[in-house]
C-alpha positions in Angstrom: 153.1 174.6 34.5 153.0 175.1 38.0 150.1 174.7 40.2 150.7 175.8 43.7 150.3 178.5 45.8 152.4 181.8 45.0 154.5 179.5 43.0 155.6 177.0 45.7 155.1 173.5 44.5 152.0 171.6 46.2 153.7 169.3 48.1 156.6 172.2 49.3 153.8 174.3 50.3 153.7 175.3 54.3 149.9 175.3 55.7 148.1 177.3 57.9 147.5 181.1 58.3 150.5 182.2 60.1 152.9 180.8 56.9 150.0 182.4 54.3 150.4 185.4 56.1 154.2 185.5 55.7 154.2 185.0 52.4 151.6 187.3 51.4 153.2 190.1 53.7 156.6 190.1 51.6 154.8 189.8 48.4 153.3 192.9 49.4 156.4 194.4 50.4 158.4 193.5 47.4 155.2 195.0 45.1 155.8 198.0 47.2 159.0 198.3 46.1 159.1 202.0 44.1 161.1 201.9 41.0 164.5 203.8 41.5 165.1 202.0 44.6 166.2 199.0 45.9 165.6 196.5 49.0 167.9 193.8 50.8 166.3 190.4 51.6 166.6 191.2 55.5 165.1 194.3 55.3 161.8 193.1 53.6 161.9 190.5 56.3 164.0 190.7 59.0 163.5 187.0 60.3 164.0 185.1 57.6 165.6 187.1 54.5 166.4 183.3 53.5 162.7 183.0 52.6 162.5 186.0 50.5 164.8 184.9 47.8 163.1 181.6 48.0 159.4 183.4 47.8 161.6 185.0 44.4 162.8 182.3 43.6 159.5 180.2 43.1 156.2 182.5 42.7 154.5 182.7 39.3 153.5 185.9 39.8 154.7 189.6 38.7 157.1 191.1 41.2 159.5 193.6 40.1 162.4 190.8 41.6 165.1 193.2 40.1 164.6 195.4 43.0 165.7 193.1 45.5 169.9 192.9 46.3 171.8 191.9 48.6 172.4 193.9 52.0 176.3 195.0 50.8 174.7 196.2 47.2 175.9 193.2 45.6 173.3 192.4 42.9 172.7 188.6 42.8 170.9 187.9 39.4 174.0 189.6 37.5 173.9 191.7 34.1 170.1 191.4 33.5 169.7 192.7 37.2 171.8 195.6 36.9 170.6 196.7 33.6 167.0 197.0 34.5 168.1 198.8 37.9 170.4 201.5 35.6 167.3 201.9 33.3 165.1 202.5 36.7 168.2 205.1 37.9 169.2 203.2 40.7 172.2 204.9 41.6 174.9 202.8 41.5 179.2 202.3 43.3 180.8 200.3 41.1 179.3 196.9 40.6 177.1 197.2 43.4 174.3 199.5 44.1 174.5 202.4 46.3 172.4 201.6 49.3 172.7 204.6 50.9 171.3 206.4 47.9 168.7 203.5 46.6 167.0 202.2 49.5 163.9 202.6 49.4 162.2 203.1 53.0 159.4 201.8 54.9 158.6 199.2 56.9 159.1 195.5 57.0 155.8 193.5 57.9 155.2 192.5 61.1 156.7 188.7 61.4 152.5 187.7 62.3 148.8 189.1 62.1 147.8 190.8 65.4 145.0 189.1 67.6 
């Protein structure tokens, strides 16, 4: 069991409102990916795509993790992720997601809150 903020172990949590805002904005962006669509790590949060992966890997929140793929359409979590995407009707091109047909539209979260 994790006793943490967004699934990040307490000794690894960043503090401060800016970090909390980034994490919350990324989680909200992932939640908003519609069924049948995908987004890449970089389109979710361009300044730090690896942070998106870190959040997905450490969160205890229910998120549509399977809708997040690499920018070239490769599927990072393999067969299980591919099956979930196919069930939702995501277009494929061989072993990859067809990004041109399946990318969700929408804006990435701002990198910091407005004053």
